[in-house]
C-alpha distance (Angstrom), angle and dihedral (degrees) to the residues before:
residue distance angle dihedral
M1 . . .
L2 3.82 . .
S3 3.77 91.2 .
S4 3.81 92.3 56.9
L5 3.82 94.1 45.7
R6 3.90 109.1 122.5
F7 3.79 122.6 -140.4
S8 3.83 88.9 -125.2
R9 3.84 89.6 57.4
I10 3.86 89.9 49.1
A11 3.86 88.2 51.2
F12 3.75 91.6 50.1
I13 3.83 92.7 50.1
S14 3.77 90.2 44.8
S15 3.81 90.1 52.7
I16 3.78 91.3 58.2
V17 3.79 91.6 48.3
A18 3.79 89.7 49.4
A19 3.79 91.1 50.9
A20 3.79 88.7 52.9
A21 3.80 91.9 50.8
Y22 3.82 92.7 45.0
I23 3.82 93.4 50.8
A24 3.80 91.2 44.4
A25 3.79 91.1 56.5
Y26 3.86 92.0 53.7
A27 3.81 91.2 43.8
L28 3.77 88.8 53.4
W29 3.82 92.4 50.7
L30 3.80 95.0 41.7
S31 3.85 90.0 53.2
A32 3.82 86.5 56.7
G33 3.80 92.9 49.6
V34 3.80 96.3 -106.3
T35 3.88 115.3 159.2
L36 3.71 133.4 -177.1
S37 3.81 91.0 -103.4
I38 3.84 95.7 51.4
S39 3.78 112.3 148.2
I40 3.78 127.0 -124.7
H41 3.77 91.1 -113.4
A42 3.77 92.2 51.7
S43 3.82 91.9 48.3
L44 3.76 90.5 54.0
V45 3.76 93.2 46.3
L46 3.83 89.8 51.2
A47 3.81 90.2 48.2
A48 3.74 90.7 53.6
Q49 3.85 97.5 41.6
R50 3.85 95.5 41.5
P51 3.81 110.1 34.1
G52 3.75 110.7 -158.9
L53 3.81 95.7 24.3
W54 3.82 94.4 110.1
G55 3.77 96.8 26.8
I56 3.84 94.1 54.7
G57 3.77 92.9 39.8
Y58 3.76 95.3 51.1
L59 3.81 92.5 42.8
L60 3.84 88.1 55.1
Q61 3.75 89.9 50.8
A62 3.77 91.9 47.6
L63 3.77 89.6 52.0
A64 3.81 90.4 50.5
F65 3.73 93.3 52.6
L66 3.78 94.4 47.2
L67 3.80 89.9 52.9
W68 3.81 91.8 45.3
A69 3.82 89.3 53.8
L70 3.87 84.8 74.8
V71 3.75 90.6 65.5
P72 3.78 99.0 68.2
V73 3.84 88.5 47.5
S74 3.78 89.9 51.0
V75 3.79 93.3 48.9
G76 3.79 92.1 46.6
L77 3.79 93.7 51.2
S78 3.82 94.7 44.4
Y79 3.79 93.8 51.4
K80 3.77 100.5 34.0
T81 3.83 91.3 111.7
A82 3.80 93.9 51.6
A83 3.82 96.2 44.8
P84 3.76 114.0 5.8
G85 3.80 97.7 176.1
L86 3.80 97.5 42.2
S87 3.78 89.5 46.3
Q88 3.80 93.0 55.3
L89 3.81 91.4 44.8
A90 3.82 90.9 50.0
M91 3.80 91.9 51.7
V92 3.75 92.6 50.1
V93 3.84 97.9 42.4
G94 3.84 94.9 40.8
G95 3.74 95.5 42.6
F96 3.79 93.1 46.8
G97 3.81 91.6 46.4
F98 3.84 94.7 52.3
A99 3.84 91.8 43.6
W100 3.79 89.7 49.5
R101 3.81 90.0 54.3
A102 3.81 92.5 45.9
L103 3.83 90.4 53.9
A104 3.74 90.8 49.5
D105 3.77 92.8 52.8
F106 3.84 93.5 44.6
A107 3.83 87.4 54.7
R108 3.77 93.3 48.1
A109 3.74 93.8 47.5
G110 3.82 91.5 64.2
S111 3.86 99.9 31.4
M112 3.78 97.1 52.5
E113 3.80 92.7 47.5
F114 3.79 90.7 50.2
L115 3.82 95.0 44.0
G116 3.83 90.1 47.2
Q117 3.78 90.5 56.0
L118 3.79 91.4 45.4
Y119 3.77 89.7 51.2
T120 3.80 89.9 61.3
S121 3.80 91.1 63.1
S122 3.75 118.0 116.8
D123 3.82 87.9 -136.3
P124 3.89 107.5 101.2
A125 3.81 89.8 -154.3
A126 3.86 90.8 55.1
R127 3.73 90.7 48.8
A128 3.80 91.7 50.2
V129 3.90 92.7 49.2
A130 3.90 88.1 48.2
E131 3.78 90.2 53.5
Q132 3.87 94.4 44.4
L133 3.88 91.5 48.4
A134 3.85 89.8 47.0
A135 3.81 91.5 51.0
W136 3.80 90.5 51.0
A137 3.79 91.8 46.6
Q138 3.81 93.3 47.9
L139 3.73 92.5 49.2
W140 3.82 97.9 46.2
T141 3.81 100.5 30.5
F142 3.83 106.3 25.2
G143 3.72 115.6 21.7
A144 3.77 104.6 27.3
V145 3.74 143.9 3.1
W146 3.82 108.3 10.3
E147 3.78 103.2 39.0
I148 3.79 100.6 30.8
A149 3.80 94.5 44.5
G150 3.78 87.5 50.6
N151 3.69 89.5 48.8
G152 3.79 88.6 50.9
L153 3.81 91.9 57.9
A154 3.81 97.4 39.8
F155 3.83 101.8 38.0
G156 3.78 98.9 26.5
V157 3.76 118.3 25.1
F158 3.82 92.5 35.9
L159 3.77 92.6 49.8
A160 3.84 91.0 50.6
L161 3.79 90.5 49.6
A162 3.80 90.8 49.3
G163 3.77 87.6 54.5
L164 3.79 93.1 53.1
I165 3.79 89.0 49.7
L166 3.77 89.8 55.1
V167 3.82 88.5 49.9
A168 3.78 89.5 53.2
A169 3.84 89.0 48.7
R170 3.84 88.5 59.3
R171 3.79 95.7 -102.6
R172 3.79 91.0 118.4
N173 3.78 103.3 158.3
L174 3.82 94.8 47.4
G175 3.85 91.5 39.2
W176 3.77 96.0 52.9
A177 3.87 89.9 47.3
V178 3.84 91.7 52.0
T179 3.78 90.1 44.0
F180 3.82 91.9 53.5
L181 3.83 92.2 47.7
G182 3.79 92.3 47.7
G183 3.78 92.7 48.2
L184 3.82 90.5 48.9
A185 3.76 91.5 50.6
A186 3.85 91.9 46.6
I187 3.79 92.9 52.4
S188 3.77 90.4 45.9
L189 3.81 96.0 49.9
I190 3.74 97.6 41.1
G191 3.84 90.5 42.8
T192 3.82 88.9 51.6
A193 3.81 89.1 54.6
F194 3.77 92.3 53.5
Y195 3.80 90.2 46.8
Y196 3.78 91.8 55.5
V197 3.84 92.8 45.8
A198 3.81 90.8 50.1
G199 3.79 92.9 43.5
I200 3.78 92.2 -123.7
R201 3.79 115.8 153.2
T202 3.80 101.1 169.4
A203 3.83 111.2 116.1
L204 3.82 89.9 -8.1
D205 3.82 91.8 137.1
I206 3.79 90.9 54.9
I207 3.78 93.2 45.5
S208 3.85 95.2 48.3
L209 3.79 95.9 42.9
P210 3.86 99.2 89.4
G211 3.78 90.9 45.0
I212 3.76 91.4 52.1
I213 3.82 92.1 49.6
A214 3.87 89.2 50.7
L215 3.82 90.0 51.1
A216 3.81 93.4 47.2
A217 3.87 92.7 47.7
A218 3.86 92.3 41.6
P219 3.84 95.5 104.6
L220 3.83 88.2 55.5
W221 3.79 103.5 44.5
L222 3.83 94.6 39.3
A223 3.84 90.7 51.7
W224 3.85 87.2 48.6
L225 3.85 92.2 49.6
A226 3.88 89.5 48.7
W227 3.82 89.1 48.6
M228 3.83 92.5 49.5
A229 3.82 88.8 49.0
D230 3.77 88.9 52.6
R231 3.75 92.4 58.3
P232 3.83 122.7 84.2
V233 3.83 110.1 -92.6
């Protein structure tokens, strides 16, 4: 049985495991009262009061992104005959995007736990350093460049490329719809990253909405893409 197991089937099973880990991370955070707009101070307080909250949550997310990195490879291999160039590009962009996000979450798992413990120090200087480092980490690895740009590649550009691959495989209506949604998510996520770096808040909710929807629905559409790749082309 194991000798006949296809890579596409492994990727499909991995996508389901990744979805479970991804949802578990958010369930853990929601149970602790974490929201998308949580402040740096509140994050440090939670890290101090509930050791392991951020560490376990980010490790679960990192595991999910590593497993999801198999999906672009599976899509590329399954459709390499229909669209050789696009398939290779999808593997590179998607795999890099998911690996990028996994590295970001691995880094945050340790840093937020450490900074939370540092924040409990009775030394005002240590507390100030912890808050400054957390602000830097949240800007460059949570709220802006690192995470959101990685999301743009994994959840936006890759989805658009997967749509173009479907178009090349003669599934035109479905393919163009997926391409449009992926392009919209990519523009939203990358645009949100630029907004954060520039310090712009005007219309940020509107700009970020398509990207948030793509992230929230990721367990479904990634499992669907893995399932499509597991079917004969």
